[in-house]
C-alpha positions in Angstrom: 4.3 5.5 -17.5 3.2 7.7 -14.6 5.7 10.1 -13.1 5.9 9.4 -9.3 7.7 12.7 -8.6 6.0 14.2 -5.6 3.9 11.1 -4.9 4.3 9.7 -1.4 5.4 6.1 -1.5 5.8 3.4 1.1 9.4 2.4 1.9 10.3 -1.2 1.1 7.0 -2.0 -0.6 7.9 -1.1 -4.3 6.8 -4.6 -5.5 3.3 -4.0 -4.1 2.8 -0.7 -6.0 0.1 -1.3 -8.6 -0.5 2.2 -9.9 -1.7 5.6 -8.9 -5.1 7.0 -8.1 -6.4 10.4 -9.2 -9.5 12.4 -8.5 -10.3 15.9 -9.8 -8.6 18.6 -7.7 -6.9 16.1 -5.4 -3.3 15.0 -5.2 -2.1 11.9 -7.1 -1.8 9.0 -4.7 0.2 5.8 -4.8 -2.0 2.7 -4.8 -0.7 -0.6 -3.3 -2.0 -4.1 -3.4 -2.7 -5.3 0.2 -2.2 -8.9 -0.9 1.3 -8.1 -2.3 2.1 -6.1 0.9 1.2 -9.1 3.0 3.4 -11.4 0.7 6.3 -9.0 1.2 5.9 -9.0 5.0 5.8 -12.8 5.2 8.7 -13.4 2.8 11.0 -10.5 3.8 10.3 -10.4 7.5 9.4 -14.0 8.1 5.9 -13.2 9.5 3.1 -15.7 9.6 -0.1 -14.7 7.7 -1.7 -13.6 10.9 1.3 -11.6 12.0 1.5 -9.9 8.6 -2.2 -8.9 8.7 -1.9 -7.5 12.2 1.3 -5.6 11.4 -0.2 -4.2 8.2 -3.5 -3.1 9.7 -1.8 -1.4 12.7 1.5 -0.1 11.4 0.9 0.5 7.7 -2.8 1.0 6.9 -3.3 2.7 10.2 -0.6 5.3 9.6 -2.0 8.7 8.5 0.7 10.8 6.8 -1.6 13.6 5.6 -3.5 14.0 2.4 -0.8 12.2 0.3 -1.0 9.0 2.3 -1.1 6.0 -0.1 -4.2 4.0 -0.9 -4.4 0.4 0.1 -6.2 -1.7 -2.5 -8.1 -4.8 -1.4 -8.1 -6.6 -4.7 -9.6 -9.9 -3.7 -13.2 -9.1 -3.2 -15.6 -12.0 -3.5 -18.7 -11.5 -5.8 
């Protein structure tokens, strides 16, 4: 289990947290599944798919909180 002390997390999106990312000499960052975030927004907030994507892109992914800003994982890449 990874200790999240000192890692910036996104309020209300705990169920979308999939792990942490590390790179030599850089801070440990929370990593969230974009698909899970969209599911939360649709279920919790009653958004449509389109509304959830727009809200996520502008208000969540588009928010820079400094070098500890979480990473947003697009885990549905097509081959």
